[in-house]
All heavy atoms as an XYZ file, in Angstrom:
654
protein
N     -37.331     82.673     -1.516
C     -37.003     82.940     -0.096
C     -36.109     81.925      0.407
O     -36.094     80.766      0.035
C     -38.344     82.942      0.703
C     -39.339     84.069      0.329
S     -40.874     84.040      1.179
C     -40.367     84.209      2.859
N     -35.215     82.282      1.319
C     -34.111     81.411      1.783
C     -34.608     80.253      2.583
O     -33.844     79.310      2.718
C     -33.064     82.142      2.541
O     -33.687     82.825      3.669
N     -35.795     80.264      3.245
C     -36.245     79.138      4.014
C     -36.877     78.034      3.221
O     -37.317     76.984      3.739
C     -37.123     79.616      5.108
C     -38.415     80.231      4.624
O     -38.638     80.197      3.387
N     -39.143     80.780      5.451
N     -36.921     78.187      1.928
C     -37.393     77.103      0.985
C     -38.836     76.688      1.177
O     -39.162     75.658      0.770
C     -36.439     75.926      0.921
C     -35.073     76.254      0.583
C     -34.151     75.063      0.591
C     -32.735     75.488      0.214
N     -31.704     74.604      0.600
N     -39.558     77.570      1.773
C     -40.995     77.314      1.949
C     -41.709     78.163      0.938
O     -41.311     79.146      0.541
C     -41.452     77.612      3.379
C     -40.809     76.776      4.442
C     -41.245     77.201      5.799
O     -41.934     78.161      5.975
N     -40.779     76.536      6.809
N     -42.966     77.683      0.520
C     -43.693     78.454     -0.433
C     -44.045     79.898      0.190
O     -44.190     79.998      1.474
C     -44.996     77.725     -0.693
C     -45.006     76.722      0.345
C     -43.649     76.509      0.900
N     -44.247     80.903     -0.571
C     -44.571     82.182     -0.096
C     -45.975     82.132      0.379
O     -46.853     81.739     -0.276
C     -44.490     83.229     -1.288
C     -45.032     84.528     -0.734
C     -43.167     83.307     -1.826
N     -46.169     82.422      1.715
C     -47.528     82.460      2.264
C     -48.321     83.605      1.682
O     -47.901     84.659      1.586
C     -47.277     82.662      3.712
C     -45.911     82.999      3.924
C     -45.186     82.804      2.674
N     -49.552     83.345      1.222
C     -50.391     84.352      0.542
C     -50.608     85.543      1.406
O     -50.636     86.675      0.904
C     -51.685     83.658      0.251
C     -51.403     82.224      0.249
C     -50.226     81.951      1.174
N     -50.638     85.360      2.765
C     -50.830     86.493      3.669
C     -49.696     87.507      3.524
O     -49.948     88.739      3.534
C     -50.903     85.934      5.120
C     -51.050     86.904      6.207
C     -52.434     87.524      6.210
C     -50.728     86.291      7.445
N     -48.488     87.038      3.396
C     -47.358     87.994      3.282
C     -47.214     88.633      1.997
O     -46.430     89.671      1.892
C     -46.060     87.127      3.582
N     -48.022     88.314      1.017
C     -47.964     88.906     -0.308
C     -49.020     89.923     -0.540
O     -49.223     90.420     -1.642
C     -47.873     87.840     -1.347
N     -49.839     90.177      0.506
C     -50.942     91.156      0.390
C     -50.352     92.629      0.327
O     -49.270     92.873      0.792
C     -51.953     91.010      1.521
O     -51.265     91.382      2.740
C     -52.504     89.638      1.685
N     -51.187     93.523     -0.147
C     -50.810     94.917     -0.250
C     -50.532     95.471      1.197
O     -49.589     96.266      1.374
C     -51.849     95.743     -1.027
S     -51.847     95.368     -2.746
N     -51.308     95.029      2.121
C     -51.107     95.562      3.482
C     -49.838     95.077      4.058
O     -49.075     95.808      4.716
C     -52.309     95.133      4.384
C     -52.195     95.679      5.828
C     -53.388     95.417      6.648
N     -54.460     96.270      6.104
C     -55.712     96.341      6.668
N     -55.941     95.594      7.748
N     -56.576     97.080      6.139
N     -49.605     93.734      3.893
C     -48.259     93.130      4.406
C     -47.156     93.922      3.716
O     -46.137     94.305      4.434
C     -48.230     91.694      4.162
N     -47.264     94.205      2.452
C     -46.101     94.903      1.729
C     -45.951     96.280      2.276
O     -44.800     96.727      2.410
C     -46.454     94.915      0.254
C     -46.334     93.589     -0.474
C     -44.920     93.116     -0.579
O     -44.031     93.845     -1.099
N     -44.623     91.907     -0.168
N     -47.036     96.907      2.568
C     -46.912     98.336      3.136
C     -46.217     98.276      4.523
O     -45.409     99.124      4.761
C     -48.367     98.959      3.255
N     -46.547     97.315      5.317
C     -45.875     97.171      6.616
C     -44.363     96.882      6.436
O     -43.530     97.491      7.033
C     -46.540     96.143      7.521
C     -47.907     96.542      7.857
C     -45.693     95.846      8.815
C     -48.816     95.459      8.587
N     -44.118     96.024      5.547
C     -42.678     95.636      5.278
C     -41.940     96.908      4.756
O     -40.753     97.097      5.143
C     -42.580     94.498      4.294
C     -43.134     93.116      4.809
C     -43.111     92.076      3.616
C     -42.212     92.636      5.998
N     -42.507     97.636      3.803
C     -41.915     98.814      3.324
C     -41.665     99.874      4.448
O     -40.521    100.519      4.489
C     -42.645     99.497      2.195
C     -42.612     98.704      0.925
C     -43.189     99.463     -0.320
N     -44.481     99.920     -0.100
C     -45.680     99.267     -0.367
N     -45.561     98.073     -0.908
N     -46.833     99.862     -0.048
N     -42.522     99.959      5.356
C     -42.414    100.906      6.500
C     -41.259    100.435      7.406
O     -40.465    101.308      7.905
C     -43.723    100.997      7.322
N     -41.159     99.100      7.600
C     -39.945     98.538      8.397
C     -38.700     98.870      7.689
O     -37.760     99.329      8.315
C     -40.154     97.026      8.624
C     -38.857     96.453      9.203
C     -41.375     96.743      9.482
N     -38.668     98.647      6.337
C     -37.463     98.899      5.603
C     -37.079    100.450      5.722
O     -35.864    100.661      5.701
C     -37.675     98.511      4.167
N     -38.073    101.330      5.780
C     -37.752    102.734      5.894
C     -37.369    103.181      7.281
O     -37.132    104.369      7.452
C     -38.981    103.474      5.370
N     -37.375    102.237      8.219
C     -37.026    102.606      9.563
C     -38.153    103.355     10.387
O     -37.845    103.938     11.425
N     -39.384    103.210      9.916
C     -40.465    103.866     10.589
C     -41.241    102.990     11.596
O     -42.263    103.532     12.189
C     -41.476    104.303      9.495
C     -40.858    105.312      8.471
C     -41.805    105.548      7.293
N     -43.154    105.625      7.654
C     -44.200    105.173      6.859
N     -43.956    104.602      5.710
N     -45.490    105.233      7.353
N     -40.748    101.812     11.848
C     -41.519    100.850     12.694
C     -40.757    100.543     13.952
O     -39.565    100.199     13.869
C     -41.914     99.577     11.869
C     -42.675     98.687     12.775
C     -42.724     99.940     10.670
N     -41.530    100.568     15.039
C     -40.962    100.073     16.298
C     -41.780     98.885     16.835
O     -42.999     98.829     16.468
C     -40.934    101.220     17.371
C     -39.997    102.315     16.876
C     -39.728    103.298     17.894
N     -39.115    102.704     19.075
C     -38.442    103.330     19.929
N     -38.309    104.577     19.872
N     -37.949    102.675     20.983
N     -41.146     98.015     17.567
C     -41.832     96.779     17.981
C     -41.796     96.711     19.431
O     -40.735     96.848     20.078
C     -41.022     95.646     17.338
C     -41.395     94.271     17.687
S     -40.335     93.009     16.911
C     -40.927     92.967     15.253
N     -42.983     96.439     20.106
C     -42.984     96.224     21.518
C     -42.771     94.715     21.708
O     -43.590     93.939     21.205
C     -44.354     96.615     22.151
C     -44.298     96.465     23.628
C     -45.624     96.956     24.268
N     -46.029     98.198     23.783
C     -45.867     99.404     24.317
N     -45.211     99.513     25.471
N     -46.265    100.544     23.824
N     -41.752     94.411     22.422
C     -41.342     92.951     22.560
C     -42.297     92.198     23.454
O     -42.794     92.679     24.434
C     -39.912     92.882     22.977
C     -38.860     93.522     22.152
C     -37.470     93.366     22.784
C     -38.893     93.050     20.728
N     -42.500     90.959     23.076
C     -43.366     90.050     23.848
C     -43.613     88.766     23.061
O     -43.102     88.668     21.927
N     -44.390     87.913     23.551
C     -44.652     86.689     22.804
C     -45.424     86.982     21.455
O     -45.292     86.209     20.473
C     -45.416     85.636     23.656
S     -47.074     86.165     24.210
N     -46.244     88.026     21.505
C     -46.922     88.492     20.311
C     -46.561     89.966     20.119
O     -47.216     90.892     20.595
C     -48.427     88.409     20.437
C     -48.903     86.969     20.407
C     -48.857     86.318     19.052
O     -48.562     86.924     18.033
O     -48.992     85.091     19.026
N     -45.413     90.288     19.537
C     -44.922     91.662     19.439
C     -45.873     92.533     18.658
O     -46.398     92.160     17.660
C     -43.586     91.524     18.731
C     -43.607     90.277     17.998
C     -44.553     89.393     18.697
N     -46.068     93.731     19.225
C     -46.977     94.747     18.578
C     -46.126     95.732     17.847
O     -45.088     96.064     18.290
C     -47.793     95.484     19.657
C     -48.868     94.582     20.307
O     -49.308     93.653     19.614
O     -49.157     94.749     21.490
N     -46.623     96.217     16.765
C     -45.896     97.250     15.893
C     -46.536     98.638     16.055
O     -47.706     98.796     16.215
C     -45.932     96.783     14.462
C     -45.267     95.590     13.999
C     -45.218     95.457     12.546
C     -43.864     95.432     14.575
N     -45.634     99.567     15.994
C     -45.997    101.035     16.014
C     -45.389    101.659     14.792
O     -44.143    101.562     14.609
C     -45.557    101.738     17.240
C     -46.284    101.056     18.461
C     -45.818     99.929     19.070
C     -47.413    101.676     18.955
C     -46.423     99.359     20.165
C     -48.129    101.127     20.095
C     -47.584     99.963     20.658
N     -46.181    102.261     13.919
C     -45.671    102.818     12.738
C     -45.850    104.342     12.859
O     -46.895    104.836     13.123
C     -46.404    102.365     11.436
C     -46.311    100.775     11.357
C     -45.918    103.010     10.187
C     -47.218    100.193     10.271
N     -44.745    105.117     12.748
C     -44.726    106.451     12.842
C     -45.311    106.841     14.275
O     -46.054    107.891     14.391
C     -45.507    107.255     11.786
C     -44.871    107.038     10.403
O     -43.587    106.760     10.322
O     -45.547    107.008      9.444
N     -45.028    106.081     15.246
C     -45.521    106.350     16.594
C     -46.925    105.968     16.929
O     -47.372    106.038     18.034
N     -47.678    105.398     15.927
C     -49.129    104.998     16.134
C     -49.177    103.480     16.071
O     -48.428    102.835     15.263
C     -49.987    105.577     15.055
C     -50.017    107.165     14.974
C     -50.795    107.538     13.763
C     -50.556    107.679     16.254
N     -50.103    102.893     16.883
C     -50.281    101.392     16.838
C     -50.636    101.000     15.380
O     -51.550    101.636     14.866
C     -51.299    101.032     17.853
N     -50.037     99.912     14.942
C     -50.418     99.385     13.579
C     -51.941     98.963     13.675
O     -52.405     98.422     14.631
C     -49.601     98.241     13.269
S     -49.908     97.381     11.764
N     -52.630     99.342     12.572
C     -54.079     99.112     12.558
C     -54.419     97.611     12.400
O     -55.546     97.144     12.584
C     -54.771     99.865     11.428
S     -54.315     99.264      9.801
N     -53.374     96.761     12.015
C     -53.591     95.335     11.787
C     -52.579     94.589     12.646
O     -51.539     94.081     12.025
C     -53.580     95.030     10.344
C     -54.002     93.593     10.060
O     -54.200     92.765     11.016
O     -54.284     93.257      8.878
N     -52.767     94.489     13.863
C     -51.795     93.739     14.755
C     -51.742     92.281     14.386
O     -50.635     91.612     14.541
C     -52.028     93.960     16.277
C     -51.804     95.353     16.699
C     -50.365     95.829     16.643
O     -49.436     95.057     16.599
N     -50.207     97.096     16.523
N     -52.825     91.709     13.929
C     -52.737     90.240     13.507
C     -51.799     90.123     12.402
O     -50.976     89.163     12.335
C     -54.139     89.787     13.122
N     -51.820     91.019     11.401
C     -50.853     90.916     10.345
C     -49.429     91.181     10.800
O     -48.504     90.458     10.399
C     -51.253     92.014      9.274
C     -50.160     92.132      8.175
S     -50.159     90.686      7.029
C     -51.683     90.948      6.139
N     -49.275     92.079     11.737
C     -47.889     92.384     12.341
C     -47.363     91.104     13.031
O     -46.237     90.684     12.818
C     -48.045     93.423     13.375
N     -48.236     90.355     13.758
C     -47.878     89.126     14.404
C     -47.404     88.120     13.381
O     -46.514     87.392     13.526
C     -48.985     88.598     15.321
C     -49.328     89.567     16.376
N     -50.502     89.414     17.095
C     -48.663     90.628     16.965
C     -50.589     90.372     18.039
N     -49.523     91.116     17.983
N     -48.263     88.018     12.345
C     -47.951     87.024     11.275
C     -46.601     87.259     10.589
O     -45.897     86.360     10.325
C     -49.145     87.027     10.219
O     -50.324     86.544     10.800
N     -46.321     88.512     10.311
C     -45.087     88.837      9.656
C     -43.944     88.479     10.519
O     -42.901     87.985     10.022
C     -44.984     90.332      9.255
C     -46.031     90.802      8.238
C     -45.949     92.346      8.084
C     -45.832     90.146      6.927
N     -44.054     88.677     11.880
C     -42.995     88.236     12.816
C     -42.892     86.738     12.811
O     -41.775     86.209     12.734
C     -43.315     88.854     14.210
C     -42.375     88.406     15.234
N     -42.571     87.432     16.114
C     -41.164     88.787     15.522
C     -41.534     87.170     16.847
N     -40.618     88.058     16.536
N     -44.034     86.069     12.924
C     -43.999     84.615     13.059
C     -43.529     83.923     11.825
O     -42.965     82.819     11.821
C     -45.332     84.050     13.425
C     -45.703     84.302     14.889
N     -44.946     83.930     15.997
C     -46.737     85.079     15.379
C     -45.549     84.472     17.141
N     -46.626     85.150     16.751
N     -43.792     84.583     10.665
C     -43.237     84.088      9.393
C     -41.758     84.315      9.240
O     -41.167     83.932      8.195
C     -44.035     84.704      8.169
C     -45.475     84.223      7.965
C     -46.245     85.208      7.051
C     -45.520     82.829      7.601
N     -41.153     85.100     10.142
C     -39.759     85.393     10.071
C     -39.397     86.487      9.050
O     -38.235     86.516      8.506
N     -40.253     87.422      8.790
C     -40.092     88.444      7.781
C     -39.544     89.770      8.508
O     -38.926     90.616      7.854
C     -41.289     88.764      6.988
C     -41.873     87.558      6.221
C     -43.110     87.891      5.521
C     -40.823     87.046      5.203
N     -39.909     89.909      9.844
C     -39.497     91.023     10.583
C     -38.973     90.468     11.857
O     -39.322     89.411     12.356
C     -40.595     92.098     10.735
C     -41.715     91.543     11.503
C     -41.012     92.780      9.421
C     -42.801     92.579     11.921
N     -38.114     91.270     12.545
C     -37.593     90.929     13.838
C     -37.178     92.219     14.558
O     -36.938     93.261     13.892
C     -36.383     89.989     13.693
C     -35.221     90.543     12.979
C     -33.995     89.595     13.001
N     -32.866     90.145     12.342
C     -32.075     91.022     12.939
N     -32.198     91.531     14.101
N     -31.064     91.526     12.203
N     -36.902     92.205     15.873
C     -36.399     93.312     16.557
C     -34.899     93.560     16.141
O     -34.152     92.662     15.875
C     -36.406     92.901     18.031
C     -36.919     91.512     18.143
C     -37.206     91.049     16.728
N     -34.528     94.840     15.982
C     -33.216     95.139     15.583
C     -32.199     94.861     16.639
O     -31.002     94.673     16.366
C     -33.143     96.667     15.227
N     -32.614     94.848     17.908
C     -31.744     94.552     19.016
C     -32.486     93.732     20.059
O     -33.723     93.753     20.105
C     -31.132     95.771     19.633
C     -32.198     96.696     20.269
C     -31.505     97.780     21.083
N     -32.510     98.671     21.694
C     -33.198     98.383     22.814
N     -33.045     97.339     23.471
N     -34.064     99.283     23.228
N     -31.822     93.018     20.921
C     -32.436     92.256     22.009
C     -32.992     93.303     23.018
O     -32.585     94.418     23.145
C     -31.318     91.447     22.676
C     -30.211     91.483     21.749
C     -30.339     92.717     20.885
N     -34.067     92.780     23.728
C     -34.612     93.590     24.822
C     -35.514     92.749     25.714
O     -35.735     91.538     25.429
N     -36.064     93.348     26.668
C     -36.968     92.635     27.589
C     -38.393     92.822     27.193
O     -38.677     93.620     26.334
N     -39.224     91.979     27.775
C     -40.668     92.095     27.485
C     -41.213     93.398     27.760
O     -40.930     93.988     28.851
C     -41.414     90.990     28.313
C     -42.938     91.174     28.137
C     -40.970     89.567     27.915
N     -41.868     93.969     26.798
C     -42.460     95.309     27.002
C     -41.570     96.367     26.326
O     -42.033     97.522     26.256
N     -40.315     96.143     26.114
C     -39.396     97.119     25.496
C     -39.905     97.456     24.114
O     -40.335     96.633     23.340
C     -38.008     96.629     25.442
C     -37.324     96.577     26.820
O     -37.814     97.134     27.765
O     -36.147     96.064     26.833
N     -39.717     98.744     23.747
C     -40.094     99.244     22.433
C     -38.763     99.430     21.672
O     -37.959    100.276     21.999
C     -40.855    100.565     22.550
C     -41.615    100.964     21.399
C     -42.677    100.017     20.939
C     -42.347    102.319     21.709
N     -38.513     98.625     20.660
C     -37.247     98.743     19.826
C     -37.599     98.817     18.334
O     -38.657     98.452     17.875
C     -36.406     97.398     20.129
C     -36.083     97.249     21.582
C     -37.074     96.218     19.592
N     -36.593     99.243     17.637
C     -36.745     99.413     16.174
C     -36.970     97.994     15.495
O     -36.342     97.046     15.967
C     -35.559    100.110     15.570
O     -35.384    101.386     16.155
C     -35.625    100.264     14.056
N     -37.875     97.903     14.597
C     -37.974     96.667     13.870
C     -37.126     96.678     12.650
O     -36.843     97.748     12.142
C     -39.508     96.494     13.488
N     -36.734     95.495     12.179
C     -35.906     95.409     11.034
C     -36.340     94.161     10.200
O     -37.106     93.298     10.650
C     -34.399     95.266     11.450
O     -33.593     95.362     10.241
C     -34.106     93.945     12.060
N     -36.128     94.198      8.880
C     -36.456     93.125      8.039
C     -35.361     92.029      8.100
O     -34.226     92.235      8.296
C     -36.425     93.587      6.556
C     -37.474     94.551      6.129
C     -37.241     95.016      4.726
C     -38.954     94.011      6.293
N     -35.841     90.821      8.016
C     -34.921     89.679      7.854
C     -34.633     89.505      6.323
O     -35.194     90.247      5.504
C     -35.619     88.334      8.342
O     -36.694     88.117      7.432
C     -36.017     88.448      9.731
N     -33.723     88.623      6.006
C     -33.388     88.464      4.534
C     -34.654     87.992      3.756
O     -34.927     88.517      2.628
C     -32.332     87.414      4.440
N     -35.516     87.247      4.400
C     -36.729     86.793      3.745
C     -37.738     88.029      3.595
O     -38.435     88.074      2.601
C     -37.430     85.666      4.557
C     -36.721     84.350      4.439
O     -35.942     84.223      3.518
O     -36.955     83.478      5.274
N     -37.654     88.889      4.572
C     -38.539     90.113      4.417
C     -38.075     90.945      3.239
O     -38.935     91.513      2.580
N     -36.840     91.103      3.126
C     -36.278     91.833      1.979
C     -36.747     91.180      0.705
O     -37.108     91.873     -0.265
C     -34.720     91.903      1.983
C     -34.167     92.582      0.743
C     -34.356     92.807      3.227
N     -36.645     89.897      0.596
C     -37.020     89.112     -0.563
C     -38.549     89.391     -0.842
O     -38.947     89.460     -2.001
C     -36.753     87.611     -0.326
C     -35.296     87.170     -0.402
O     -34.510     88.060     -0.872
O     -35.017     86.058     -0.031
N     -39.413     89.382      0.166
C     -40.750     89.598     -0.052
C     -41.047     90.932     -0.579
O     -41.926     91.158     -1.535
C     -41.493     89.528      1.342
C     -41.929     88.054      1.754
S     -42.838     87.154      0.520
C     -44.236     88.162      0.190
N     -40.323     92.028     -0.188
C     -40.511     93.321     -0.803
C     -40.130     93.275     -2.236
O     -40.813     93.821     -3.170
C     -39.700     94.382     -0.075
C     -40.291     94.658      1.324
C     -39.666     95.708     -0.833
C     -39.497     95.601      2.185
N     -39.024     92.591     -2.576
C     -38.611     92.511     -3.979
C     -39.620     91.740     -4.866
O     -39.773     92.094     -6.021
C     -37.276     91.775     -4.033
C     -36.079     92.573     -3.561
C     -34.797     91.922     -3.799
N     -33.701     92.767     -3.231
C     -32.699     92.261     -2.416
N     -32.671     90.951     -2.217
N     -31.832     92.970     -1.984
N     -40.281     90.756     -4.314
C     -41.270     90.008     -5.035
C     -42.588     90.828     -5.293
O     -43.248     90.558     -6.193
C     -41.508     88.663     -4.345
C     -40.489     87.687     -4.537
S     -41.022     86.090     -3.904
C     -40.013     85.921     -2.476
N     -42.858     91.703     -4.312
C     -44.018     92.442     -4.404
C     -45.307     91.764     -4.031
O     -45.376     90.557     -3.736
N     -46.487     92.448     -4.123
C     -47.732     91.860     -3.672
C     -48.271     90.697     -4.577
O     -49.114     90.033     -4.184
C     -48.689     93.015     -3.712
C     -48.065     94.108     -4.390
C     -46.562     93.829     -4.414
N     -47.725     90.587     -5.743
C     -48.185     89.509     -6.609
C     -47.411     88.235     -6.443
O     -47.541     87.324     -7.122
C     -48.082     89.944     -8.049
O     -46.721     90.213     -8.415
N     -46.534     88.085     -5.354
C     -45.742     86.991     -5.107
C     -46.475     85.644     -4.844
O     -45.971     84.600     -5.030
C     -44.764     87.234     -3.969
N     -47.702     85.727     -4.362
C     -48.461     84.468     -3.964
C     -49.023     83.840     -5.164
O     -49.548     84.327     -6.134
C     -49.454     84.867     -2.906
């Protein structure tokens, strides 16, 4: 990963990988705020704590700027792309 920190075990779980793959496929929208919530295929993500962690770890981000409460497409960061390439056994 480009930030030179060890891979957090949380980000290498199967659930985290599934969320990252959904983001990569363009299926995820993010409600902006201090703790952004994710919506996958129009439904609230079942693990918002994981969604928050992926954002705080710098693996996902909003595709465009917006105001608090705006619903925007989520996108992977370079580190998020690296996590998908490493797969769930990266930790």
